[in-house]
matplotlib code that plots the C-alpha trace (Angstrom):
import matplotlib.pyplot as plt

x = [107.2, 107.2, 104.1, 103.2, 100.0, 98.0, 95.2, 91.5, 90.2, 93.4, 95.6, 98.9, 100.2, 103.6, 105.3, 105.2, 102.8, 99.0, 97.1, 97.3, 94.8, 95.5, 92.7, 89.3, 85.9, 84.7, 85.1, 82.1, 82.4, 84.7, 84.3, 86.3, 84.8, 87.4, 86.4, 87.8, 88.6, 89.0, 89.0, 88.3, 86.0, 84.1, 86.0, 89.4, 92.1, 92.9, 96.0, 95.4, 98.6, 98.6, 101.0, 102.8, 103.7, 101.2, 99.4, 95.9, 94.1, 90.6, 88.1, 86.1, 82.4, 80.8, 81.7, 79.2, 80.4, 83.9, 83.4, 84.6, 83.5, 86.4, 85.9, 89.0, 89.7, 91.6, 89.1, 89.3, 90.3, 92.9, 92.5, 92.4, 90.6, 92.6, 96.0, 95.4, 96.6, 94.7, 95.9, 94.1, 95.7, 93.4, 92.6, 90.1, 91.1, 92.8, 95.0, 97.7, 96.6, 98.5, 99.1, 100.8, 97.5, 97.2, 98.3, 98.2, 96.1, 95.2, 93.1, 90.1, 92.4, 94.7, 97.5, 99.2, 98.2, 100.5, 103.8, 104.7, 105.6, 103.0, 101.4, 103.2, 102.2, 102.7, 98.9, 96.4, 92.6, 90.0, 88.2, 84.7, 84.9, 81.7, 78.8, 79.2, 77.6, 74.4, 74.9, 78.2, 77.0, 77.2, 74.7, 76.0, 76.6, 78.5, 78.6, 80.8, 81.1, 81.1, 81.6, 78.4, 75.8, 72.7, 73.9, 75.4, 72.4, 69.5, 70.7, 73.7, 75.9, 76.6, 79.6, 78.7, 75.8, 75.0, 73.7, 73.4, 73.3, 70.6, 71.2, 70.2, 72.4, 73.8, 73.8, 77.0, 77.0, 80.6, 81.5, 79.6, 81.2, 84.7, 83.9, 82.7, 85.7, 88.0, 86.4, 84.9, 86.3, 85.3, 86.4, 90.1, 90.0, 91.9, 90.1, 90.7, 88.9, 88.6, 87.2, 86.2, 85.3, 83.6, 83.0, 84.4, 85.4, 89.1, 88.1, 86.1, 88.9, 91.4, 89.1, 88.6, 92.4, 92.8, 90.2, 91.6, 95.3, 95.7, 94.1, 96.0, 99.3, 98.5, 98.3, 94.7, 93.2, 93.1, 91.9, 90.7, 89.8, 88.0, 87.5, 84.8, 87.4, 88.7, 87.4, 83.9, 85.0, 87.4, 84.3, 82.8, 86.0, 86.5, 84.2, 85.3, 88.9, 88.0, 85.9, 88.7, 91.2, 88.6, 87.9, 91.6, 91.9, 88.7, 88.8, 92.5, 93.9, 90.9, 90.4, 87.2, 86.9, 84.6, 84.1, 82.7, 81.5, 80.6, 78.9, 77.0, 74.8, 77.9, 78.7, 75.2, 75.4, 78.7, 77.1, 74.2, 76.7, 78.6, 75.3, 74.1, 77.4, 76.9, 73.5, 71.6, 67.9, 67.4, 65.3, 63.9, 65.1, 67.6, 69.5, 70.4, 67.8, 70.5, 71.1, 69.6, 71.8, 74.8, 74.3, 73.6, 76.9, 78.7, 76.6, 76.5, 80.3, 80.1, 79.2, 80.6, 81.6, 81.4, 84.9, 86.4, 87.1, 87.0, 84.0, 83.2, 80.7, 79.5, 78.3, 77.3, 76.6, 74.3, 72.5, 68.9, 68.3, 65.7, 65.5, 63.4, 63.7, 61.8, 64.6, 66.0, 69.3, 68.0, 64.9, 67.0, 69.6, 66.8, 65.8, 69.3, 70.6, 69.5, 68.2, 69.1, 70.4, 68.4, 69.7, 67.1, 67.2, 64.8, 67.1, 70.1, 68.3, 68.2, 72.0, 72.1, 75.0, 74.7, 71.2, 69.7, 66.0, 65.5, 62.0, 63.1, 66.4, 66.5, 69.1, 67.3, 70.2, 70.5, 69.1, 71.9, 74.6, 73.4, 72.5, 74.3, 77.8, 77.9, 76.8, 74.6, 71.4, 69.2, 70.3, 67.6, 64.7, 66.2, 66.5, 62.9, 61.7, 63.6, 62.3, 58.7, 59.0, 60.5, 57.5, 55.1, 57.2, 57.0, 53.2, 53.1, 55.2, 52.9, 49.9, 51.7, 52.3, 48.5, 47.1, 50.0, 52.1, 50.0, 47.0, 48.9, 48.6, 51.4, 52.5, 52.7, 54.8, 57.2, 57.5, 58.5, 61.3, 62.2, 62.5, 64.8, 67.0, 67.0, 68.4, 70.7, 72.2, 72.1, 72.0, 74.1, 77.9, 80.9, 82.3, 85.6, 84.0, 84.1, 81.8, 82.2, 79.2, 79.1, 79.0, 76.2, 74.1, 74.5, 73.3, 70.4, 69.2, 69.6, 67.4, 64.9, 64.8, 63.4, 60.1, 58.1, 58.9, 55.3, 55.9, 58.7, 56.2, 58.6, 61.3, 61.5, 61.1, 64.5, 66.2, 64.4, 65.3, 69.0, 69.3, 66.4, 67.5, 64.3, 63.2, 66.5, 66.8, 69.9, 71.9, 70.2, 72.7, 71.6, 73.3, 74.3, 76.6, 79.6, 77.4, 78.7, 76.2, 74.9, 76.2, 74.1, 73.6, 75.5, 74.0, 71.8, 72.7, 71.9, 69.1, 66.2, 64.6, 67.5, 67.5]
y = [96.2, 97.7, 97.2, 97.9, 95.8, 95.8, 93.5, 94.0, 96.6, 98.6, 98.9, 100.2, 101.3, 100.4, 103.2, 101.2, 98.4, 98.0, 98.5, 95.5, 94.7, 92.3, 90.0, 89.2, 89.7, 86.2, 83.3, 81.6, 79.1, 80.6, 84.1, 86.4, 89.5, 92.3, 95.3, 98.8, 98.9, 102.2, 102.8, 99.2, 98.5, 95.5, 92.9, 94.0, 91.4, 90.5, 88.7, 86.6, 85.8, 83.1, 82.8, 80.0, 82.3, 80.7, 83.3, 82.8, 85.0, 86.4, 88.8, 91.5, 90.5, 93.2, 96.4, 97.7, 100.6, 99.7, 95.9, 94.1, 90.5, 88.7, 85.4, 83.3, 81.5, 78.6, 78.2, 79.2, 75.8, 76.2, 80.0, 81.5, 84.8, 86.3, 85.6, 86.3, 89.4, 90.7, 93.2, 94.7, 95.3, 98.1, 96.3, 93.6, 90.0, 89.9, 87.7, 88.3, 87.9, 86.6, 83.5, 81.7, 80.2, 78.1, 74.4, 74.4, 73.2, 75.6, 75.6, 78.0, 80.8, 80.6, 78.6, 75.8, 72.2, 70.7, 71.3, 74.2, 77.8, 80.3, 82.6, 85.8, 88.8, 92.5, 93.2, 92.1, 92.0, 91.9, 88.6, 90.0, 91.6, 93.2, 92.1, 93.3, 96.7, 95.9, 98.9, 97.4, 93.8, 92.4, 89.8, 86.2, 84.6, 81.7, 78.2, 76.5, 72.9, 70.4, 67.2, 65.9, 65.2, 65.8, 69.2, 70.3, 69.2, 70.1, 72.7, 74.3, 76.3, 79.9, 82.0, 84.4, 82.2, 81.0, 77.4, 75.4, 71.7, 70.5, 67.1, 64.8, 62.9, 59.8, 61.1, 61.6, 65.4, 65.7, 63.2, 65.4, 68.6, 67.1, 65.8, 69.2, 70.9, 68.4, 68.5, 72.0, 74.1, 77.0, 75.7, 76.6, 80.0, 80.9, 79.0, 78.4, 76.6, 77.4, 74.7, 75.4, 72.3, 73.1, 70.7, 67.7, 64.4, 63.6, 60.8, 63.2, 65.8, 63.1, 61.9, 65.4, 65.9, 62.7, 63.6, 67.1, 66.1, 66.3, 69.7, 71.0, 69.8, 71.8, 74.9, 75.6, 74.9, 76.4, 74.0, 75.4, 72.7, 73.0, 69.7, 68.9, 69.0, 72.5, 75.5, 76.5, 80.1, 78.9, 77.4, 80.9, 82.3, 79.5, 80.6, 84.2, 83.3, 81.3, 84.1, 86.7, 84.5, 84.1, 87.8, 88.6, 85.9, 87.0, 90.8, 91.6, 88.8, 88.6, 84.8, 82.8, 81.2, 78.5, 78.5, 75.3, 75.7, 72.4, 72.0, 75.3, 73.6, 73.1, 76.8, 77.8, 75.5, 77.2, 80.6, 79.4, 78.2, 81.5, 83.4, 81.3, 81.9, 85.7, 85.4, 86.7, 86.2, 83.2, 83.1, 80.1, 76.8, 78.7, 80.1, 83.8, 86.3, 87.6, 84.3, 85.5, 88.6, 86.6, 84.1, 86.9, 88.6, 85.4, 84.5, 88.0, 88.2, 86.1, 87.3, 89.4, 93.1, 95.3, 96.2, 93.0, 89.9, 87.6, 86.1, 84.2, 81.3, 79.7, 76.2, 76.1, 72.5, 72.0, 69.1, 69.4, 68.1, 65.3, 66.0, 69.1, 71.6, 74.2, 74.1, 77.6, 76.9, 75.6, 77.9, 81.1, 79.9, 79.4, 83.1, 84.3, 81.9, 81.3, 77.8, 74.5, 71.0, 68.6, 65.1, 62.4, 59.4, 57.6, 58.0, 57.0, 53.8, 52.9, 52.9, 56.0, 58.5, 61.4, 60.9, 64.1, 64.7, 66.2, 67.5, 69.6, 70.8, 74.1, 76.6, 80.0, 81.4, 78.5, 80.5, 83.0, 80.3, 77.9, 78.1, 78.8, 80.0, 78.8, 75.1, 74.3, 75.7, 72.8, 72.7, 74.7, 73.1, 69.6, 70.2, 71.4, 68.4, 65.9, 67.4, 67.5, 63.9, 62.7, 64.3, 62.4, 59.2, 59.7, 60.0, 56.8, 55.0, 56.1, 54.8, 51.5, 51.1, 51.4, 49.4, 47.4, 48.1, 45.7, 48.1, 51.1, 52.3, 51.5, 55.1, 55.1, 51.9, 53.6, 56.4, 53.8, 52.7, 56.4, 56.8, 53.8, 55.0, 58.6, 57.5, 54.8, 56.5, 60.2, 60.7, 57.8, 58.1, 57.2, 59.8, 60.0, 60.3, 63.6, 63.9, 66.6, 68.7, 67.1, 63.6, 64.8, 66.2, 63.0, 61.0, 63.3, 62.9, 59.1, 59.1, 61.4, 59.1, 56.3, 58.2, 58.3, 61.5, 62.6, 62.9, 65.5, 68.3, 70.9, 70.4, 72.4, 70.1, 71.1, 69.9, 66.5, 66.1, 66.7, 64.7, 62.3, 58.7, 56.8, 54.4, 53.0, 49.4, 47.7, 46.3, 48.7, 51.5, 52.7, 52.7, 49.0, 47.1, 49.4, 52.4, 54.4, 57.0, 56.4, 58.7, 61.7, 63.4, 66.6, 69.8, 71.7, 75.3, 77.8, 80.0, 81.9, 78.7, 78.3, 81.7]
z = [109.5, 112.9, 115.1, 118.6, 118.9, 122.0, 123.2, 123.0, 120.6, 120.4, 117.4, 116.2, 112.8, 111.4, 109.5, 106.2, 106.8, 107.3, 110.5, 112.8, 115.5, 118.4, 119.6, 118.3, 120.0, 119.0, 116.6, 115.0, 112.1, 109.5, 110.9, 113.2, 114.7, 115.2, 117.3, 117.3, 113.6, 111.7, 107.9, 107.0, 104.0, 102.6, 100.6, 102.0, 102.3, 105.9, 107.2, 110.3, 112.2, 114.9, 117.8, 116.0, 113.1, 110.8, 108.5, 107.2, 104.8, 105.1, 103.6, 105.2, 104.8, 106.9, 108.8, 111.4, 113.4, 114.6, 114.3, 111.2, 110.3, 108.7, 106.7, 107.2, 104.0, 105.6, 108.4, 112.1, 113.4, 116.1, 116.5, 120.0, 119.6, 122.5, 120.9, 117.2, 115.4, 112.3, 109.8, 106.8, 103.5, 102.2, 99.0, 97.9, 97.3, 93.9, 91.8, 89.2, 85.6, 82.6, 80.5, 83.4, 84.6, 81.5, 81.6, 85.4, 88.3, 91.1, 94.2, 94.8, 96.0, 93.1, 94.8, 92.8, 93.3, 90.7, 92.4, 90.2, 91.1, 92.2, 89.7, 89.3, 87.2, 86.8, 86.8, 89.4, 89.2, 92.0, 91.9, 92.5, 89.0, 87.7, 85.4, 81.8, 81.0, 79.2, 76.9, 75.7, 75.3, 71.8, 70.6, 71.1, 67.8, 66.2, 67.7, 70.2, 69.1, 72.0, 70.1, 71.9, 69.2, 71.2, 72.3, 69.0, 67.0, 69.3, 71.8, 70.1, 72.4, 71.2, 72.0, 74.8, 76.0, 79.5, 79.2, 82.5, 82.9, 85.3, 86.8, 89.7, 92.1, 90.6, 87.0, 85.0, 85.0, 85.9, 83.2, 80.7, 82.0, 81.7, 78.2, 77.0, 78.5, 76.8, 73.4, 72.9, 70.0, 67.8, 64.4, 64.5, 66.2, 69.4, 72.1, 75.8, 78.6, 82.3, 84.6, 88.2, 90.3, 93.7, 96.5, 94.6, 96.2, 95.7, 93.3, 91.2, 91.2, 90.1, 87.4, 86.0, 86.0, 84.0, 81.4, 80.9, 81.0, 77.2, 76.9, 79.9, 78.4, 75.2, 77.3, 76.5, 79.9, 83.4, 86.1, 89.5, 92.0, 95.3, 97.2, 99.8, 102.6, 101.7, 103.7, 102.8, 102.2, 99.4, 97.6, 97.5, 95.9, 93.4, 90.6, 91.0, 90.5, 87.4, 85.9, 86.6, 84.7, 81.9, 81.7, 81.1, 78.4, 76.6, 76.8, 77.0, 74.9, 72.5, 72.9, 73.0, 76.5, 77.7, 81.5, 83.1, 86.8, 88.6, 90.9, 91.5, 94.1, 96.2, 95.8, 96.9, 99.9, 100.9, 100.5, 102.8, 105.4, 105.5, 105.6, 108.6, 110.4, 109.9, 111.5, 108.4, 108.0, 105.7, 102.6, 100.7, 102.2, 104.4, 101.4, 101.8, 100.4, 98.0, 96.3, 93.1, 92.9, 93.9, 91.1, 88.7, 89.7, 88.5, 85.5, 84.0, 83.8, 80.6, 77.2, 74.4, 74.4, 71.4, 70.1, 71.6, 69.5, 72.5, 74.3, 77.5, 77.2, 80.5, 81.3, 85.0, 86.1, 89.1, 90.8, 91.8, 95.3, 95.0, 91.3, 92.1, 89.3, 91.5, 94.1, 94.6, 92.8, 89.5, 89.7, 90.1, 87.6, 85.0, 85.3, 84.6, 81.9, 78.3, 78.3, 80.0, 79.3, 81.5, 82.4, 83.0, 85.3, 83.0, 80.0, 82.1, 83.1, 79.5, 79.3, 77.2, 77.6, 77.9, 79.4, 78.1, 78.4, 74.9, 75.5, 78.6, 76.9, 75.2, 73.9, 73.6, 71.5, 69.1, 66.2, 66.6, 66.2, 63.5, 59.8, 56.6, 57.2, 60.8, 60.8, 57.8, 56.2, 57.2, 60.8, 62.5, 60.6, 61.2, 64.9, 65.1, 63.2, 65.3, 68.6, 67.3, 66.1, 69.4, 71.2, 68.9, 69.5, 73.3, 73.1, 71.0, 73.6, 76.4, 74.4, 73.7, 77.4, 78.0, 75.1, 73.7, 70.6, 68.5, 68.8, 67.5, 63.9, 61.5, 61.7, 65.5, 65.4, 63.0, 65.6, 68.1, 65.8, 65.4, 69.2, 69.4, 66.6, 68.0, 71.4, 70.0, 67.0, 67.7, 71.5, 72.7, 72.4, 74.6, 77.1, 75.1, 71.7, 69.9, 66.9, 64.2, 63.3, 59.9, 61.5, 63.9, 61.1, 59.1, 62.0, 62.6, 59.0, 59.1, 62.2, 60.6, 57.6, 59.7, 59.3, 56.0, 54.1, 54.5, 58.3, 57.9, 57.8, 59.2, 56.5, 53.3, 50.2, 48.9, 52.1, 52.1, 48.5, 49.4, 52.6, 53.1, 52.5, 53.0, 55.8, 57.0, 58.1, 59.5, 56.6, 54.1, 54.2, 57.6, 61.0, 61.2, 63.4, 62.7, 63.6, 60.6, 59.2, 55.8, 53.1, 52.1, 48.8, 48.0, 49.4, 46.9, 45.8, 48.6, 47.6, 49.2, 50.4, 52.8, 54.5]

ax = plt.figure().add_subplot(projection="3d")
ax.plot(x, y, z, "-o")
ax.set_aspect("equal")
plt.show()
């Protein structure tokens, strides 16, 4: 490329290459302000060339008059604004698409971290993408099995759903996210997983790579990692790169894709930092006023499209600062998504993994993905019964704390036994244990059977006749030392009672 760049706000154009500008007006945080620009648009790729020959990449965040604000992806450390040259590519930040992403580890800009070759492809896609057209959306249906009993039984994930995990600092949300990514499946259909880690420590990034090594080796996983010491702008790009890869796999290759984004709070903090560097007027807790629309632009890229066999299911994981569920990040996420899985410090203190707060956890699309032909005819009624019974047990526990368990009625004391069995035998499992749906439902019925049959008021009689096993005691066919579920009777013929 031939250029004749001059200092200040002047420019020159090579006969075959992009426009190149010499010098920047100012540097602030990750941003460069370039004056005298012409024909530059938002989201264009910029190439920032230092006197040493090093080339960094950037994105145009804003154009006001003849001034362009460029976000430097590798940071502005070591840049002298008077000696830098900036060229604009005339296209948005994009990545090649294809199957070459699978089985590999990449950074937030799509560059390899595993020592392999860069991703090459004939087609490229802009990473900003676009939310799915509501008029073309198909209703989410059919389950995604996570192998985690408390999720599969009580908050079933449905293909095309957005189901966030709300956590607090110190809880094993990354362990749960990695476990779901390693174990999730759709009962034998073509299934891929894309995991994007944002703001991770190097120890957490290494742990996630170890947990997902087997799935990655099978060619079913794309791992995109951004660590805490990476440039803040890369963190803003990471989920967009992951979702662009997922869109290709789902809607051009007709595959079912699960996307796990962790931690979205780190992403939002990066967005706040960039917004502050741009001098924007802050909103709630200094987050930009457009935080809701920005999160929606990510979350709404998942779903199902009529006429396409594939789907994108999304699990965003986020930490709530101070455990505050009204914090802007979980608050706005809750408006966009379809339920939530909430992790509890109190359950974690009891040594239960995953420490899910069952009474705060909800999958609003669960009815679309369970029942006869999907999981089992009794699934929805059993889940409702367990949650209602656990709420009763929680009330009995609070009463026992006030007046003592001896003062409770016999029924209330049975509910205390139910609570213990619920946490021990259904919720609790190891972080590398994958349970089938059949195993999970057996455990759920064995826990329900701790209660007298008269207490199962939400269960149709035909279902209790088929699955209820009586009040279980250790050593009486229940969940004993070997933790094996008790056998259940054969399922009755499916009739109108099971619709």
